[in-house]
C-alpha positions, 0 to 999 in steps of 0.5 A, a space after each residue: 238598380 236602373 229604377 233607383 237610379 231615376 228615383 234618386 235622379 227625380 229625387 235630388 231635382 225635386 230638392 233643388 239640388 243643382 243640375 250638374 251636381 245632381 247628374 254627376 251623383 246620379 250617374 256616379 252612383 250608377 256606375 260604382 253599383 254596376 257590376 263591370 264598372 270602375 271607378 276611373 270611368 267617372 273621370 275618364 268619361 267627365 274629361 271625354 265629355 269636355 275634350 271637344 274642339 266643338 265645345 269651344 265655341 260656347 265660351 267664345 260665343 258667351 264673350 261676344 255676347 257680353 262684348 256686343 250687349 256692353 259695346 253699343 250694337 244692341 242700341 244701334 241696332 234698336 235704333 235702325 229697326 225704330 226708323 224702318 218699323 217703329 211708326 206702325 201700330 204696335 211699332 216698338 213691340 215689333 222693333 223689340 222682336 226684329 231686333 231680338 232675332 238680329 241680336 239673337 244672330 250674334 248672341 247665340 243666347 236667349 237670356 243675353 238678347 232678352 237683357 240686351 235689348 230689353 234694358 233699351 226697348 222695355 223702358 221705351 215701350 212703357 213711356 209709350 202707353 204699353 202695359 209694363 207686363 206686356 212690354 216684359 213678356 214680349 221681350 222675354 218671348 222675343 229673347 227666347 229667338 236668341 237659342 232658335 236663330 244661329 249661331 245658338 249655343 243650344 244647337 252647339 250643344 245638340 250638335 256635339 251630344 248628338 254627333 251631328 254637323 253643327 253648321 247643318 243644324 245652324 243652316 236648318 234653323 234659319 226657316 223655323 225661326 223666321 217663322 216664329 219671329 213672323 208669328 210674334 210680329 203678327 201677334 204684336 200688331 193684333 195686340 197693340 191694336 186691341 190695346 190702343 198701342 202706337 207706333 213712334 210720333 212720325 215716320 223716319 224720313 229717308 235720310 233718318 234711316 240712311 244716317 241709322 243705317 250708317 251708324 250700325 253698319 259695323 253692328 249688321 256686318 257681324 251675322 254676315 261674316 260669321 254666319 257667311 263664313 260658315 255656310 261659305 266654308 270659310 271657317 268652323 262654328 268653333 273659328 267663328 265664336 272667335 272671330 265674333 269676339 275679335 270683332 265684338 271687341 274691336 267695334 265696342 272697345 275701339 271704335 265705338 269706344 263704349 266699353 272701358 278698361 274696367 268694363 272689360 275685367 267685368 265681361 270677362 269675369 261674367 263669360 268665365 262664370 257662365 262658361 264655368 256652369 255650362 262645363 260643368 253641366 256638359 262634363 256631368 252630363 257626359 258621364 249620365 250619358 255614359 252610364 245610359 248607354 253602357 246599361 242600354 237604357 235608351 234601347 229600352 226606351 225605344 221598346 217601350 215608345 215602339 211598343 205603345 205608339 203606332 207611329 212617329 207622329 204619336 211619339 213627336 207629340 209625346 216628345 213635344 209634351 215632354 220637352 214642353 214640360 222639361 222646358 218649364 222645370 230645367 235649363 235648356 242646356 241640361 235638358 239637351 244634354 240629358 235627353 239626347 242620349 235617351 230620346 236621339 236613337 229612338 226617333 233615328 229608329 223612327 225614321 226622324 232626321 236627327 237634323 229636324 230632331 235637334 230644331 224640334 228639341 231646340 223650338 220646344 226648349 225655347 219655350 221653356 224661357 219664358 215658362 215658370 217656374 224656370 223661364 230664365 227670360 221672366 227672370 231677366 224681365 223682371 229685373 228690369 221692370 220689377 213685375 211679379 213674374 207670375 204677372 208677366 207669365 200672364 201676359 205672355 200666355 197668348 205668345 206662347 201659344 203662338 209658338 206652341 202652334 209654330 213648333 207643331 208645324 216644324 215638327 210635322 213639316 220637317 221640309 221647314 228645317 231639312 229644305 235649306 241644309 239639303 239646298 246648301 249641302 
């Protein structure tokens, strides 16, 4: 019966059945064919999966990200970072990376970060002589920081699924996020040096930097308010998400005045649709996880892995490969909700900190945002540039390899993830 359960899931995924439907149908099949489980458990399990206070942060962070993307915050961040580092060799590529990191600390989404910054910087890079394929690839990879840098929707999903502190996860991802950002900046400099990609014509004067800082100060305050409030213990991640929405609305609608009433309606509609999609997946994934736990499948996975692997180092290699492959074929949110119930118990048995394991998982799945066939960030940049997705993917290969090296460092140097929570805890 367990074999037929996984065969059904595999067949549905191969047939491109939406992930929520595939999970729901597979889990329902498992429940209905189980000797001791009743039909009522299906609805109860879906409801219980969604009946979580931390999950309320997801729709609010989605709405905050859309408000920021349309409210002029992204443009002001680009102007500030350009005034600081735009004059270096490969300056615009670096600006895309640094601005994406800053914007990620507000939006929590890879696709939102890629779209908001890419719409501004990809045309600017092409106008300065960058190949459009490289400009697109650079922005797609930089956008992947959106699910690594806190507050990250992916980390929220992991925290809820693993029943660990979301605040600790946010803190744990800071150093890995900075490591990946610095690696990408170095790569941008080397690639730009090789291809002759210049920076801006002249270095910004101190006065120009001050002007750019003054114009962007409201945008820069947002991550300090949101993340500082969480780490300072003033409010929970869920409460922080509401504050992010209120702040983004006030800045974009009332102060910058770049959002109209009609645009506001469109923002609400898009945010509601994105939220509904994620919540349906969470509900069906909760049912899927319930069935796994009832049938003891995670224990079987642990027995299988512990018998075939000598230690946790081999286990982590296999997990990294598995997550990279899953990221290629599946949305990261769905992968988290499927794999956490399966893999986390085994990881804990091997002595791996659940917080560290969460960072490993999210960093692996971030790579999936820029790897075909499902790489969401690739699709976002191709909508901007109209360049074939495989051409962008080809230019992204060196950057993806760098991210893989970073993931190995994060995997085998756990203090990169655990040191900051231990200090601030």
